[in-house]
C-alpha positions as CSV (number, residue, x, y, z in Angstrom):
1,M,139.2,72.4,49.9
2,M,136.0,72.4,52.7
3,T,136.4,68.4,53.1
4,N,137.5,67.9,56.0
5,S,137.2,64.5,58.0
6,L,133.8,65.3,60.1
7,A,132.2,66.4,57.1
8,M,131.9,64.6,54.1
9,P,128.6,64.6,52.8
10,L,129.2,61.7,50.4
11,V,128.8,59.5,53.8
12,D,126.0,60.9,54.8
13,R,125.0,60.0,51.2
14,F,126.5,55.4,50.9
15,P,126.9,54.9,55.0
16,H,127.7,51.7,54.6
17,L,131.2,52.8,52.1
18,H,131.7,55.4,55.0
19,R,135.4,53.6,54.9
20,E,135.7,53.1,51.4
21,I,135.0,56.5,50.8
22,R,136.9,58.4,53.9
23,S,139.9,55.3,52.7
24,L,140.0,56.9,49.1
25,S,139.3,59.8,49.8
26,E,143.1,60.7,52.5
27,M,144.9,58.4,49.6
28,D,143.3,60.9,45.9
29,S,143.2,63.8,45.5
30,D,140.6,64.3,42.5
31,F,138.1,61.6,44.5
32,R,138.2,64.9,47.5
33,Q,137.7,67.3,44.7
34,L,134.9,64.9,44.2
35,N,133.8,64.8,47.5
36,D,134.2,69.0,47.2
37,D,132.1,68.8,44.4
38,Y,129.0,66.8,45.4
39,E,129.3,69.5,48.9
40,L,128.6,72.2,46.7
41,L,125.8,71.0,45.1
42,L,124.3,70.0,47.8
43,R,124.1,73.3,49.0
44,S,123.2,74.5,45.7
45,L,120.2,72.3,45.7
46,A,119.3,73.8,49.0
47,D,119.0,77.2,47.7
48,S,115.4,77.7,48.3
49,S,115.7,81.1,45.3
50,L,116.9,78.5,43.1
51,G,113.2,77.8,42.9
52,T,111.3,73.9,41.1
53,G,112.3,75.9,37.3
54,R,115.5,74.5,34.3
55,D,118.7,75.0,36.5
56,R,117.1,73.2,39.6
57,E,116.3,69.9,36.8
58,E,120.4,70.1,35.7
59,L,121.5,70.3,39.2
60,V,119.7,67.1,40.2
61,S,120.7,65.3,36.4
62,L,124.6,66.8,38.0
63,K,124.0,65.2,41.0
64,T,122.7,62.6,40.0
65,A,126.1,61.9,37.5
66,L,128.2,62.9,40.1
67,E,126.6,60.2,42.6
68,A,127.3,56.9,40.0
69,E,131.2,58.8,39.1
70,V,131.5,57.9,42.9
71,L,130.5,54.5,42.8
72,E,132.1,53.2,40.3
73,R,135.5,54.8,41.9
74,L,134.9,52.9,45.0
75,S,134.0,50.4,42.7
76,R,136.8,50.2,41.0
77,T,139.7,50.9,44.5
78,I,137.8,48.1,46.5
79,V,138.0,46.2,43.7
80,R,141.1,46.7,43.1
81,R,142.3,46.2,46.8
82,K,140.2,42.9,46.8
83,S,142.5,41.2,44.1
84,H,145.6,42.5,46.1
85,D,144.8,40.8,48.8
């Protein structure tokens, strides 16, 4: 697992949701895996050997889909918490 308390690319991407991201990461191993996958994806996108071809387009599309999945999971978690308050 790559995620640690210092490096969380999802927090960098969505700083306004940092508390929720950290909290969910502590409680949910699947969510931690999403963060790890996101980090790997960002590293792949930063790799200059990819150029601008189809592979890069697919990675950008995957990044967008992963961000949407993260936001959906965070949203469900936030709604659940609010309904329990």
